[in-house]
PyMOL Python script that loads the backbone (N, CA, C, O; Angstrom):
from pymol import cmd

cmd.read_pdbstr("""\
ATOM      1  N   UNK A   1      10.477   4.060  -7.567  1.00  0.00           N
ATOM      2  CA  UNK A   1       9.440   5.048  -7.782  1.00  0.00           C
ATOM      3  C   UNK A   1       9.436   5.987  -6.566  1.00  0.00           C
ATOM      4  O   UNK A   1       9.513   5.540  -5.422  1.00  0.00           O
ATOM      5  N   UNK A   2       9.348   7.260  -6.832  1.00  0.00           N
ATOM      6  CA  UNK A   2       9.314   8.225  -5.732  1.00  0.00           C
ATOM      7  C   UNK A   2       7.926   8.226  -5.086  1.00  0.00           C
ATOM      8  O   UNK A   2       6.948   7.772  -5.680  1.00  0.00           O
ATOM      9  N   UNK A   3       7.866   8.733  -3.889  1.00  0.00           N
ATOM     10  CA  UNK A   3       6.607   8.829  -3.173  1.00  0.00           C
ATOM     11  C   UNK A   3       5.627   9.733  -3.923  1.00  0.00           C
ATOM     12  O   UNK A   3       4.436   9.432  -4.004  1.00  0.00           O
ATOM     13  N   UNK A   4       6.125  10.825  -4.462  1.00  0.00           N
ATOM     14  CA  UNK A   4       5.266  11.730  -5.230  1.00  0.00           C
ATOM     15  C   UNK A   4       4.728  11.053  -6.486  1.00  0.00           C
ATOM     16  O   UNK A   4       3.568  11.244  -6.851  1.00  0.00           O
ATOM     17  N   UNK A   5       5.569  10.266  -7.144  1.00  0.00           N
ATOM     18  CA  UNK A   5       5.127   9.556  -8.350  1.00  0.00           C
ATOM     19  C   UNK A   5       4.072   8.514  -7.995  1.00  0.00           C
ATOM     20  O   UNK A   5       3.097   8.348  -8.728  1.00  0.00           O
ATOM     21  N   UNK A   6       4.258   7.811  -6.878  1.00  0.00           N
ATOM     22  CA  UNK A   6       3.262   6.820  -6.455  1.00  0.00           C
ATOM     23  C   UNK A   6       1.963   7.507  -6.073  1.00  0.00           C
ATOM     24  O   UNK A   6       0.884   7.011  -6.396  1.00  0.00           O
ATOM     25  N   UNK A   7       2.051   8.629  -5.398  1.00  0.00           N
ATOM     26  CA  UNK A   7       0.841   9.369  -5.032  1.00  0.00           C
ATOM     27  C   UNK A   7       0.067   9.759  -6.286  1.00  0.00           C
ATOM     28  O   UNK A   7      -1.156   9.627  -6.334  1.00  0.00           O
ATOM     29  N   UNK A   8       0.775  10.232  -7.286  1.00  0.00           N
ATOM     30  CA  UNK A   8       0.116  10.625  -8.540  1.00  0.00           C
ATOM     31  C   UNK A   8      -0.461   9.413  -9.267  1.00  0.00           C
ATOM     32  O   UNK A   8      -1.584   9.470  -9.766  1.00  0.00           O
ATOM     33  N   UNK A   9       0.294   8.322  -9.331  1.00  0.00           N
ATOM     34  CA  UNK A   9      -0.153   7.126 -10.054  1.00  0.00           C
ATOM     35  C   UNK A   9      -1.334   6.446  -9.373  1.00  0.00           C
ATOM     36  O   UNK A   9      -2.189   5.864 -10.040  1.00  0.00           O
ATOM     37  N   UNK A  10      -1.381   6.519  -8.045  1.00  0.00           N
ATOM     38  CA  UNK A  10      -2.433   5.825  -7.307  1.00  0.00           C
ATOM     39  C   UNK A  10      -3.623   6.718  -6.980  1.00  0.00           C
ATOM     40  O   UNK A  10      -4.717   6.223  -6.709  1.00  0.00           O
ATOM     41  N   UNK A  11      -3.415   8.018  -7.003  1.00  0.00           N
ATOM     42  CA  UNK A  11      -4.485   8.935  -6.631  1.00  0.00           C
ATOM     43  C   UNK A  11      -4.601   9.126  -5.132  1.00  0.00           C
ATOM     44  O   UNK A  11      -5.549   9.752  -4.659  1.00  0.00           O
ATOM     45  N   UNK A  12      -3.655   8.598  -4.380  1.00  0.00           N
ATOM     46  CA  UNK A  12      -3.631   8.766  -2.925  1.00  0.00           C
ATOM     47  C   UNK A  12      -2.698   9.919  -2.578  1.00  0.00           C
ATOM     48  O   UNK A  12      -1.825  10.281  -3.367  1.00  0.00           O
ATOM     49  N   UNK A  13      -2.886  10.488  -1.408  1.00  0.00           N
ATOM     50  CA  UNK A  13      -2.017  11.590  -1.011  1.00  0.00           C
ATOM     51  C   UNK A  13      -0.664  11.056  -0.545  1.00  0.00           C
ATOM     52  O   UNK A  13      -0.565   9.952  -0.010  1.00  0.00           O
ATOM     53  N   UNK A  14       0.358  11.853  -0.756  1.00  0.00           N
ATOM     54  CA  UNK A  14       1.693  11.478  -0.290  1.00  0.00           C
ATOM     55  C   UNK A  14       1.685  11.341   1.227  1.00  0.00           C
ATOM     56  O   UNK A  14       2.371  10.479   1.776  1.00  0.00           O
ATOM     57  N   UNK A  15       0.916  12.182   1.905  1.00  0.00           N
ATOM     58  CA  UNK A  15       0.820  12.122   3.370  1.00  0.00           C
ATOM     59  C   UNK A  15       0.272  10.768   3.824  1.00  0.00           C
ATOM     60  O   UNK A  15       0.777  10.182   4.783  1.00  0.00           O
ATOM     61  N   UNK A  16      -0.753  10.275   3.141  1.00  0.00           N
ATOM     62  CA  UNK A  16      -1.322   8.975   3.486  1.00  0.00           C
ATOM     63  C   UNK A  16      -0.294   7.867   3.257  1.00  0.00           C
ATOM     64  O   UNK A  16      -0.143   6.973   4.089  1.00  0.00           O
ATOM     65  N   UNK A  17       0.399   7.929   2.143  1.00  0.00           N
ATOM     66  CA  UNK A  17       1.400   6.915   1.827  1.00  0.00           C
ATOM     67  C   UNK A  17       2.545   6.920   2.847  1.00  0.00           C
ATOM     68  O   UNK A  17       3.059   5.862   3.212  1.00  0.00           O
ATOM     69  N   UNK A  18       2.937   8.103   3.300  1.00  0.00           N
ATOM     70  CA  UNK A  18       3.983   8.198   4.319  1.00  0.00           C
ATOM     71  C   UNK A  18       3.505   7.546   5.611  1.00  0.00           C
ATOM     72  O   UNK A  18       4.262   6.825   6.261  1.00  0.00           O
ATOM     73  N   UNK A  19       2.263   7.796   5.984  1.00  0.00           N
ATOM     74  CA  UNK A  19       1.703   7.187   7.194  1.00  0.00           C
ATOM     75  C   UNK A  19       1.697   5.676   7.119  1.00  0.00           C
ATOM     76  O   UNK A  19       1.993   5.003   8.107  1.00  0.00           O
ATOM     77  N   UNK A  20       1.366   5.137   5.967  1.00  0.00           N
ATOM     78  CA  UNK A  20       1.373   3.679   5.767  1.00  0.00           C
ATOM     79  C   UNK A  20       2.804   3.157   5.832  1.00  0.00           C
ATOM     80  O   UNK A  20       3.080   2.157   6.494  1.00  0.00           O
ATOM     81  N   UNK A  21       3.700   3.836   5.149  1.00  0.00           N
ATOM     82  CA  UNK A  21       5.102   3.422   5.099  1.00  0.00           C
ATOM     83  C   UNK A  21       5.726   3.368   6.492  1.00  0.00           C
ATOM     84  O   UNK A  21       6.522   2.475   6.784  1.00  0.00           O
ATOM     85  N   UNK A  22       5.369   4.314   7.344  1.00  0.00           N
ATOM     86  CA  UNK A  22       5.956   4.406   8.680  1.00  0.00           C
ATOM     87  C   UNK A  22       5.153   3.647   9.737  1.00  0.00           C
ATOM     88  O   UNK A  22       5.488   3.693  10.921  1.00  0.00           O
ATOM     89  N   UNK A  23       4.103   2.955   9.319  1.00  0.00           N
ATOM     90  CA  UNK A  23       3.323   2.136  10.243  1.00  0.00           C
ATOM     91  C   UNK A  23       2.381   2.924  11.126  1.00  0.00           C
ATOM     92  O   UNK A  23       1.886   2.392  12.120  1.00  0.00           O
ATOM     93  N   UNK A  24       2.119   4.175  10.794  1.00  0.00           N
ATOM     94  CA  UNK A  24       1.203   4.991  11.584  1.00  0.00           C
ATOM     95  C   UNK A  24      -0.242   4.862  11.104  1.00  0.00           C
ATOM     96  O   UNK A  24      -1.175   5.253  11.805  1.00  0.00           O
ATOM     97  N   UNK A  25      -0.416   4.314   9.912  1.00  0.00           N
ATOM     98  CA  UNK A  25      -1.752   4.092   9.351  1.00  0.00           C
ATOM     99  C   UNK A  25      -1.857   2.652   8.888  1.00  0.00           C
ATOM    100  O   UNK A  25      -0.897   2.089   8.361  1.00  0.00           O
ATOM    101  N   UNK A  26      -3.004   2.068   9.082  1.00  0.00           N
ATOM    102  CA  UNK A  26      -3.280   0.727   8.582  1.00  0.00           C
ATOM    103  C   UNK A  26      -4.158   0.864   7.348  1.00  0.00           C
ATOM    104  O   UNK A  26      -5.298   1.316   7.447  1.00  0.00           O
ATOM    105  N   UNK A  27      -3.638   0.479   6.185  1.00  0.00           N
ATOM    106  CA  UNK A  27      -4.430   0.648   4.967  1.00  0.00           C
ATOM    107  C   UNK A  27      -5.576  -0.352   4.890  1.00  0.00           C
ATOM    108  O   UNK A  27      -5.455  -1.499   5.321  1.00  0.00           O
ATOM    109  N   UNK A  28      -6.681   0.107   4.336  1.00  0.00           N
ATOM    110  CA  UNK A  28      -7.803  -0.791   4.068  1.00  0.00           C
ATOM    111  C   UNK A  28      -7.447  -1.658   2.864  1.00  0.00           C
ATOM    112  O   UNK A  28      -6.454  -1.410   2.178  1.00  0.00           O
ATOM    113  N   UNK A  29      -8.255  -2.659   2.619  1.00  0.00           N
ATOM    114  CA  UNK A  29      -8.035  -3.512   1.455  1.00  0.00           C
ATOM    115  C   UNK A  29      -8.124  -2.684   0.173  1.00  0.00           C
ATOM    116  O   UNK A  29      -7.340  -2.890  -0.754  1.00  0.00           O
ATOM    117  N   UNK A  30      -9.062  -1.760   0.117  1.00  0.00           N
ATOM    118  CA  UNK A  30      -9.201  -0.908  -1.059  1.00  0.00           C
ATOM    119  C   UNK A  30      -7.939  -0.070  -1.272  1.00  0.00           C
ATOM    120  O   UNK A  30      -7.497   0.109  -2.407  1.00  0.00           O
ATOM    121  N   UNK A  31      -7.364   0.439  -0.194  1.00  0.00           N
ATOM    122  CA  UNK A  31      -6.128   1.224  -0.309  1.00  0.00           C
ATOM    123  C   UNK A  31      -4.982   0.358  -0.799  1.00  0.00           C
ATOM    124  O   UNK A  31      -4.180   0.803  -1.620  1.00  0.00           O
ATOM    125  N   UNK A  32      -4.890  -0.867  -0.311  1.00  0.00           N
ATOM    126  CA  UNK A  32      -3.844  -1.791  -0.770  1.00  0.00           C
ATOM    127  C   UNK A  32      -4.003  -2.056  -2.263  1.00  0.00           C
ATOM    128  O   UNK A  32      -3.020  -2.070  -3.003  1.00  0.00           O
ATOM    129  N   UNK A  33      -5.230  -2.265  -2.701  1.00  0.00           N
ATOM    130  CA  UNK A  33      -5.474  -2.496  -4.130  1.00  0.00           C
ATOM    131  C   UNK A  33      -5.104  -1.266  -4.952  1.00  0.00           C
ATOM    132  O   UNK A  33      -4.568  -1.392  -6.053  1.00  0.00           O
ATOM    133  N   UNK A  34      -5.386  -0.084  -4.422  1.00  0.00           N
ATOM    134  CA  UNK A  34      -5.068   1.163  -5.120  1.00  0.00           C
ATOM    135  C   UNK A  34      -3.557   1.365  -5.231  1.00  0.00           C
ATOM    136  O   UNK A  34      -3.050   1.755  -6.283  1.00  0.00           O
ATOM    137  N   UNK A  35      -2.847   1.097  -4.140  1.00  0.00           N
ATOM    138  CA  UNK A  35      -1.382   1.221  -4.160  1.00  0.00           C
ATOM    139  C   UNK A  35      -0.782   0.211  -5.135  1.00  0.00           C
ATOM    140  O   UNK A  35       0.119   0.548  -5.904  1.00  0.00           O
ATOM    141  N   UNK A  36      -1.278  -1.026  -5.104  1.00  0.00           N
ATOM    142  CA  UNK A  36      -0.777  -2.055  -6.019  1.00  0.00           C
ATOM    143  C   UNK A  36      -0.992  -1.647  -7.470  1.00  0.00           C
ATOM    144  O   UNK A  36      -0.119  -1.846  -8.314  1.00  0.00           O
ATOM    145  N   UNK A  37      -2.152  -1.079  -7.752  1.00  0.00           N
ATOM    146  CA  UNK A  37      -2.421  -0.619  -9.121  1.00  0.00           C
ATOM    147  C   UNK A  37      -1.453   0.488  -9.512  1.00  0.00           C
ATOM    148  O   UNK A  37      -0.944   0.500 -10.633  1.00  0.00           O
ATOM    149  N   UNK A  38      -1.194   1.423  -8.591  1.00  0.00           N
ATOM    150  CA  UNK A  38      -0.249   2.505  -8.865  1.00  0.00           C
ATOM    151  C   UNK A  38       1.164   1.993  -9.105  1.00  0.00           C
ATOM    152  O   UNK A  38       1.902   2.535  -9.927  1.00  0.00           O
ATOM    153  N   UNK A  39       1.536   0.932  -8.372  1.00  0.00           N
ATOM    154  CA  UNK A  39       2.861   0.334  -8.538  1.00  0.00           C
ATOM    155  C   UNK A  39       2.928  -0.653  -9.700  1.00  0.00           C
ATOM    156  O   UNK A  39       4.007  -1.072 -10.118  1.00  0.00           O
ATOM    157  N   UNK A  40       1.742  -1.019 -10.219  1.00  0.00           N
ATOM    158  CA  UNK A  40       1.627  -2.022 -11.293  1.00  0.00           C
ATOM    159  C   UNK A  40       2.185  -3.374 -10.846  1.00  0.00           C
ATOM    160  O   UNK A  40       2.957  -4.021 -11.554  1.00  0.00           O
ATOM    161  N   UNK A  41       1.757  -3.778  -9.628  1.00  0.00           N
ATOM    162  CA  UNK A  41       2.138  -5.089  -9.090  1.00  0.00           C
ATOM    163  C   UNK A  41       0.880  -5.801  -8.601  1.00  0.00           C
ATOM    164  O   UNK A  41      -0.161  -5.176  -8.400  1.00  0.00           O
ATOM    165  N   UNK A  42       0.988  -7.094  -8.417  1.00  0.00           N
ATOM    166  CA  UNK A  42      -0.097  -7.877  -7.855  1.00  0.00           C
ATOM    167  C   UNK A  42      -0.259  -7.480  -6.386  1.00  0.00           C
ATOM    168  O   UNK A  42       0.742  -7.346  -5.682  1.00  0.00           O
ATOM    169  N   UNK A  43      -1.484  -7.291  -5.905  1.00  0.00           N
ATOM    170  CA  UNK A  43      -1.680  -6.911  -4.506  1.00  0.00           C
ATOM    171  C   UNK A  43      -1.044  -7.882  -3.509  1.00  0.00           C
ATOM    172  O   UNK A  43      -0.633  -7.469  -2.425  1.00  0.00           O
ATOM    173  N   UNK A  44      -0.961  -9.147  -3.858  1.00  0.00           N
ATOM    174  CA  UNK A  44      -0.338 -10.138  -2.970  1.00  0.00           C
ATOM    175  C   UNK A  44       1.123  -9.797  -2.694  1.00  0.00           C
ATOM    176  O   UNK A  44       1.662 -10.170  -1.652  1.00  0.00           O
ATOM    177  N   UNK A  45       1.756  -9.101  -3.609  1.00  0.00           N
ATOM    178  CA  UNK A  45       3.144  -8.670  -3.425  1.00  0.00           C
ATOM    179  C   UNK A  45       3.258  -7.745  -2.225  1.00  0.00           C
ATOM    180  O   UNK A  45       4.260  -7.777  -1.511  1.00  0.00           O
ATOM    181  N   UNK A  46       2.255  -6.929  -1.995  1.00  0.00           N
ATOM    182  CA  UNK A  46       2.283  -5.979  -0.885  1.00  0.00           C
ATOM    183  C   UNK A  46       1.897  -6.619   0.440  1.00  0.00           C
ATOM    184  O   UNK A  46       2.330  -6.178   1.505  1.00  0.00           O
ATOM    185  N   UNK A  47       1.087  -7.654   0.364  1.00  0.00           N
ATOM    186  CA  UNK A  47       0.579  -8.284   1.582  1.00  0.00           C
ATOM    187  C   UNK A  47       1.533  -9.348   2.101  1.00  0.00           C
ATOM    188  O   UNK A  47       1.706  -9.481   3.312  1.00  0.00           O
ATOM    189  N   UNK A  48       2.146 -10.099   1.219  1.00  0.00           N
ATOM    190  CA  UNK A  48       3.061 -11.156   1.627  1.00  0.00           C
ATOM    191  C   UNK A  48       2.335 -12.473   1.841  1.00  0.00           C
ATOM    192  O   UNK A  48       1.111 -12.540   1.728  1.00  0.00           O
ATOM    193  N   UNK A  49       3.081 -13.509   2.146  1.00  0.00           N
ATOM    194  CA  UNK A  49       2.478 -14.832   2.318  1.00  0.00           C
ATOM    195  C   UNK A  49       1.548 -14.892   3.531  1.00  0.00           C
ATOM    196  O   UNK A  49       1.791 -14.253   4.554  1.00  0.00           O
ATOM    197  N   UNK A  50       0.501 -15.662   3.391  1.00  0.00           N
ATOM    198  CA  UNK A  50      -0.485 -15.813   4.474  1.00  0.00           C
ATOM    199  C   UNK A  50       0.140 -16.446   5.712  1.00  0.00           C
ATOM    200  O   UNK A  50      -0.355 -16.240   6.820  1.00  0.00           O
ATOM    201  N   UNK A  51       1.191 -17.195   5.549  1.00  0.00           N
ATOM    202  CA  UNK A  51       1.806 -17.868   6.694  1.00  0.00           C
ATOM    203  C   UNK A  51       2.418 -16.871   7.683  1.00  0.00           C
ATOM    204  O   UNK A  51       2.682 -17.230   8.830  1.00  0.00           O
ATOM    205  N   UNK A  52       2.646 -15.619   7.253  1.00  0.00           N
ATOM    206  CA  UNK A  52       3.180 -14.594   8.137  1.00  0.00           C
ATOM    207  C   UNK A  52       2.096 -13.886   8.933  1.00  0.00           C
ATOM    208  O   UNK A  52       2.401 -13.147   9.869  1.00  0.00           O
ATOM    209  N   UNK A  53       0.836 -14.099   8.574  1.00  0.00           N
ATOM    210  CA  UNK A  53      -0.258 -13.411   9.232  1.00  0.00           C
ATOM    211  C   UNK A  53      -0.595 -14.079  10.566  1.00  0.00           C
ATOM    212  O   UNK A  53      -0.566 -15.304  10.686  1.00  0.00           O
ATOM    213  N   UNK A  54      -0.908 -13.269  11.544  1.00  0.00           N
ATOM    214  CA  UNK A  54      -1.352 -13.786  12.836  1.00  0.00           C
ATOM    215  C   UNK A  54      -2.865 -13.771  12.873  1.00  0.00           C
ATOM    216  O   UNK A  54      -3.482 -12.727  12.667  1.00  0.00           O
ATOM    217  N   UNK A  55      -3.449 -14.884  13.126  1.00  0.00           N
ATOM    218  CA  UNK A  55      -4.896 -14.977  13.235  1.00  0.00           C
ATOM    219  C   UNK A  55      -5.276 -15.058  14.697  1.00  0.00           C
ATOM    220  O   UNK A  55      -4.682 -15.825  15.454  1.00  0.00           O
ATOM    221  N   UNK A  56      -6.254 -14.279  15.097  1.00  0.00           N
ATOM    222  CA  UNK A  56      -6.695 -14.289  16.498  1.00  0.00           C
ATOM    223  C   UNK A  56      -7.923 -15.138  16.645  1.00  0.00           C
ATOM    224  O   UNK A  56      -8.451 -15.275  17.749  1.00  0.00           O
TER     225      UNK A  56
END
""", "prot")
cmd.dss("prot")
cmd.show_as("cartoon", "prot")
cmd.util.cbc("prot")
cmd.orient("prot")
């Protein structure tokens, strides 16, 4: 899926998606859910396994 297609499907701006993709923006949970809906995938697919998360 192209970035423009994802922006249209999710309702997010391509600029925001580029920032997330390049690690310059940290998406909120709502943004992750919105991107997952646009991609038609389970949000857990975008987050990955909990064992990779660092807890402070």
